[in-house]
C-alpha positions in Angstrom: 6.2 -27.1 16.3 7.5 -25.1 13.4 6.5 -21.6 13.7 5.0 -20.3 10.7 5.1 -16.9 8.5 2.0 -15.8 10.5 4.0 -13.6 12.8 5.1 -11.1 10.3 1.3 -9.8 10.6 2.7 -7.7 13.0 4.1 -5.7 10.3 1.0 -5.4 8.2 -0.5 -4.1 11.8 2.5 -1.7 12.1 2.5 -0.5 8.1 -1.7 -0.1 8.4 -1.3 2.3 11.8 1.2 4.1 10.2 -0.3 5.0 7.2 -4.1 5.9 8.8 -2.3 7.7 10.8 -0.3 9.7 8.3 -3.7 10.5 6.5 -5.3 11.6 10.1 -2.5 14.3 10.0 -3.1 15.2 6.3 -6.9 15.5 6.9 -6.5 17.2 10.1 -3.4 19.9 8.9 -4.7 20.1 4.7 -7.4 21.6 2.5 -8.5 19.3 -0.3 -5.8 20.2 -2.7 -4.2 22.0 -0.8 -0.4 21.8 -1.4 3.1 22.6 0.8 6.3 22.9 -1.4 9.0 20.6 0.5 11.9 20.3 -2.1 12.1 21.5 -5.5 10.6 18.5 -6.8 8.0 16.8 -3.9 4.9 18.5 -2.4 2.7 17.3 0.2 -0.6 17.6 -1.5 -3.7 16.8 -0.4 -6.2 15.0 -3.3 -8.8 12.1 -2.6 -8.8 9.3 -5.2 -12.3 7.7 -5.5 -10.4 5.0 -7.9 -7.4 2.5 -7.8 -3.7 2.9 -9.1 -3.3 6.5 -11.2 -7.3 6.9 -10.3 -8.2 3.9 -12.6 -12.0 3.6 -12.6 -12.4 7.1 -10.9 -15.2 8.1 -12.9 -17.2 4.9 -12.9 -20.6 5.7 -10.6 -19.4 4.4 -7.1 -19.4 0.2 -7.6 -15.6 0.5 -7.8 -15.3 1.7 -4.2 -16.8 -2.0 -3.5 -14.9 -3.6 -6.6 -11.7 -2.2 -4.9 -12.9 -3.0 -1.1 -13.5 -6.5 -2.3 -10.0 -7.3 -4.2 -8.2 -6.1 -0.5 -9.9 -8.4 1.0 -9.6 -11.2 -0.7 -6.2 -10.7 -2.2 -5.5 -9.8 2.2 -6.7 -13.4 2.6 -4.4 -15.0 -0.2 -1.1 -13.6 1.4 -2.2 -14.3 4.8 -3.4 -17.8 4.0 0.5 -17.7 2.2 2.1 -16.3 5.6 0.2 -19.2 7.2 2.2 -21.8 4.9 5.5 -20.4 5.0 8.0 -21.2 7.7 8.9 -17.7 9.6 12.5 -18.0 8.7 11.8 -16.8 5.4 12.0 -13.2 6.3 12.3 -11.6 2.2 9.1 -13.4 1.3 6.9 -12.6 4.3 7.8 -9.3 5.6 6.3 -8.6 1.0 3.3 -10.3 2.2 3.1 -8.7 4.8 3.9 -5.1 3.6 1.3 -5.6 0.7 -1.2 -7.0 3.7 -0.6 -3.8 5.5 -0.8 -1.5 2.6 -3.9 -2.9 0.8 -5.7 -3.3 4.4 -4.8 0.8 5.0 -6.4 2.0 1.8 -8.9 -0.4 2.0 -10.0 1.3 5.5 -9.6 4.2 3.9 -11.7 3.5 1.3 -14.6 2.1 3.3 -14.8 5.0 5.7 -14.3 7.9 3.4 -15.4 6.6 -0.1 -12.0 7.2 -1.5 -8.5 7.0 -0.5 -6.9 10.3 1.0 -3.2 10.1 -0.9 -0.2 13.4 -0.4 2.8 12.3 -1.8 3.2 14.1 -4.9 6.3 14.3 -7.0 7.2 15.7 -9.8 9.8 17.4 -12.6 9.3 20.6 -14.4 5.2 20.3 -15.4 4.9 17.0 -15.0 3.6 15.4 -11.6 3.9 11.5 -11.0 0.3 10.3 -9.8 -0.5 11.5 -5.8 0.1 7.8 -3.6 -0.1 7.7 0.0 2.3 4.8 2.7 -0.2 2.1 1.8 0.7 2.6 -1.9 4.6 3.0 -0.7 4.1 -0.5 1.4 2.1 -2.5 -1.8 5.3 -1.6 -3.8 8.3 -2.2 -1.7 6.7 -5.7 -1.2 6.2 -6.0 -4.6 9.6 -5.3 -5.4 10.8 -7.2 -2.5 8.8 -10.9 -4.1 10.5 -9.8 -7.5 14.0 -9.7 -5.5 13.4 -12.8 -3.8 12.5 -14.9 -7.0 15.7 -13.9 -8.6 17.9 -14.7 -5.4 15.6 -17.6 -5.3 16.9 -18.6 -9.3 20.2 -17.2 -8.4 20.7 -19.5 -5.4 19.0 -22.4 -7.6 21.5 -22.3 -10.0 24.4 -21.7 -8.5 
């Protein structure tokens, strides 16, 4: 029996657990908007994001909560199907899907429970701040980056 990429869901579960655990620690130890300087370009800052990436749609009356929850569920289900169809040996692609699923579900759980997503990584240079983000966001971006890398490697393999 052929093993499928579904076995990579352990990485999704690990991502969700780590993400929610860190968010819990931030909520327990920080007041809202409290910021602790860690490095000259990095703070830990507790903020709430009612929208999506870069607070997209944050101030639109609440319907966006359900939209983003639904989007996370649909995308995660689609990626689970892709894991199921993939052979387990496609490590880069399967780990990418698993990270995206874990990040999407981590933020969805946060959004469903709190009505917002807890963000805390705050990078800046002088007066310019990158939007504050969290571990789930990192997982999604790394997953997307791995898919891009896989596409380049696959193209190179086919042309070489």
